[in-house]
N, C-alpha and C positions, 0 to 999 in steps of 0.2 A: 666162444669161451664157455661148461657143465660145473655143478659142485659137487666134491668128492666127501665123506665124513672118515677119516685117516685113525684107524686105532693098531694098538703095536707095530707102528713104523710100516705098515702095507701103505705103498703106492699106487694109485689107476693114474695113467699117462692119456693125456685128452691136446688138445690141436694148444690151447694156451692156456696153464693154469697159475691163477693166482693163489697161493699157499698161503692162508692164515693161520696161523703156527700160535696156538692157545696155550703161553705157559705160565702157569701161575706161580711164583715165588713164594714160599712160605716165609713167614716170621714164629717168631715166639708167640701172638697172638695174631691167630688168624681173623679176628674182628677188624684186623685195621685193612681186609678186600683183600682180592688176588691183584696179580699182573697179566694181563692178556694182550700177548704180542701178534702184531699181525707183518707177514710176510708175503710180498709178491713174486711166486717164482715162474720163470716160463721152463716150459716141460717140452720136450721133443714133440712137433707138431707129429697129427695122425698122417697117414698113409693119404687122405687126401688135400692134405698142402704139401707143398714143393720149393726150399728154399733155396733162394736163385741168390747170384752176386750182385742184384741190384734190389732185389725185395723177396717176396713170396705172392705163391702163385697156386690156384685153385681152380676149380669147376665147380656152378653154382647146379641149380636144381633144373634150368632153362637154357643149361648144355652152353652156357658162356663162361669164357677161359679170360680169369681175372687176376691181372697182377697187380699186387698194390707195392709203388715203391717208396711211399709214405704212411704212416700209418698212426696218429694219434688219439688218446683217447683220456680226457679228465674225469677223473673219480674224485668226486669233490667231498663226498661224507658216508662212512660207515657208522651203523648205529646196531649193538647189541638188543637183542630183544626178547621180553619176556613175556609177551602176548602175543603170541603168535596162531591163538584162536580166531581170530579178526579175517574173513573171507581172501584179500589179499595173499596170506599166508597158507590157506588153506588151498588155494590156484598157483600159489610159490610165484606168482606175479599178476599185477593189475591185468588184465584181458580187454580194459579199453583200449584199441586202437586209435590214434592220433592223435591223443590227450599229450599237447606240448606248451608248455611255459614258460615266453624267456625269463632268467633270470640274469639280474646283474652283476652281483658278486657269489662267487663259490663259498668264502670263506663264513665258515659256522663257528658257534661258540661252542668247543669240546667241552664233555662232562665226562664222568666214570665209564659210562655205557657210549660214548660217542666223540668219535674222531673226526673234528671239522677244518682240518686242513688239508684242501685238495694236493695231490698227486698227477701228474699228466705221465701218462705211460706209452711209450713206445712200442708199439706192438710187433715189432720188428727187431729187437733188440737180441741178441743171443740167447736160446733157449734155454740155458744154464744159468743165465743170470738171473740173478734175486733181490728184492727191494723192500723194505720195510715202510711198511704203510705208518704206522704209529702205533701205540701199544695203549689199552683200554685199561682201567683200572676199577673193574667192579666190585661190589660186596659179593663174597659168596653167597652162593642162589642157586636156578635153575636157568639157565637161557637156550632159548628155542629155535632160536634164528639171526641173521641180518639185517638188516636193510642199507643196501649200497645205492647211494645218490650219483648223478651225475650233472653236476652243472659247470658254466662255463668258468674256466681260469681265472684267477685273479694274478696280480703282479706276485702276491705272496706265496703262488703253488711251486711245490718242488719239481724237479726234473722240468724245468721249461726248457725247449728247444733251442738252440743260437743259433740258426738260422732261417728262421720267420720266427713270427710272436703267434701264441696261442692265444694271449691273453683278450676275453670275452669268446675265447671257443669252446665248445663240447668236444669238438669233432674235428679230425684235419684228415682228412683222406685222398692222397694221390696215387695216380696208376695209370691202367689203361684197362679196356675191355675189349673183347672180340669174339663175336657171333660166327663166326666165318669167312667174314667177308673185310677183314684185314683191322688190327689194333685201332679203338678210336682211345686217345688220352684223354684222361676226366681228372679235375680238381674238384675237391668238395670240402668247403668250408661252413660247420654248422654251428651255430650259438644256441641254438632253443634246446631246451632241458628235455630229454628222453624222461616217460615215466620212469621212476626207480624201482630199483630190483629189489622184491621180496625173498629171502632167502629161507626155507623152513627146514633149522638142521633133519637128519635121516633118523636122529636120534638126541632127547635131551642132553645138552652139556650142565653137569652138575658141578661146580665149582665149591668144595670144602675142602676140612682140613683132611680128608680121606682121599680125596682127589684136585690135586693141584695141577693136574696137564693134559693136556687133549690137544688135537689138531685137527684142523679144519681145511680141505681142498674148495678152493672156489675155481673156476674154469669159464673163463671168458672164447666163447667157440665165435674167432670173428670170420672165420669162411662162410657163417651162415647171415653174416651182416647181407647178402646179395642174394638170398632166398629170392624168388620169384622175380628178379631185374633181367626183363630183357631187353636188348636195345634201345625199343622204344623208352621204357622204362629210365634206362642208366641215363638218356637225352635229356627227358625230365627233370630228373636230377642234377646234373647237372645245369639245367637253366632254373633250376629255386625253383620247380612245382611243390606246391606245399605236400601234395598228398603224396609225391614218390617220395620229398623230404620226410613224411610222416611213415611213411614203410619204415625207411630205411633207421629210423630212431626207434619203431616198433621191432624191428629186428636186433636192435641191440641191445634193448633191453632185456628180450626173450633169449640172447646167446649167453645171458649171465644166469647161469643154473649149478644142480650138482646131478650128478647120478643117483 
């Protein structure tokens, strides 16, 4: 899933998009701060993804056909940033591969610029579904980006699935892969934390009395999660090989961005 900055209600479509609707509610005294709402919106997938009665199907860069019949990702925290001059923002994300940190609890304290209540996202939900991550209450000022964390879900996470337990998991995937020799079923449960995604906005968002409304599109291109995965690497992933798990988590982080 890529990140689109939207002005004048113009929409760009991507595989799976997370819409951050920045709507600042005015009052008689702007010194009280603004309110920034975040909405998760599924837009129609690109032509690279086919929605089937049982899930979503696509082909990766190795020519492997992948069908996802269950796909859940925990978005644990989002934070508005004013300091995007640091190198992670200059790169849009950390380029350190395989940096995986186990986390016991996804719930963090919310602040005016940080949302700390996790949301478990079902990537197979209808494309038209809209979810709200929450709302910031930042002071007026300039905001240059956002950081997205993916920690294991806890019991307080919203939208937990009812058919299995996501508690303690960052990612749950079920489906099959086929390199031309027949479909092989797989299930992947990951408890380790991927590198967070640092997203620099294409243009500064300036919240002030004269500009109380803006929009941001965040896209998760989930069809890129299995890039470089051939049948051998898939088998290693299912077996829990640390290198294969690291590759998948790095792809997950890289899938979050903007055009």
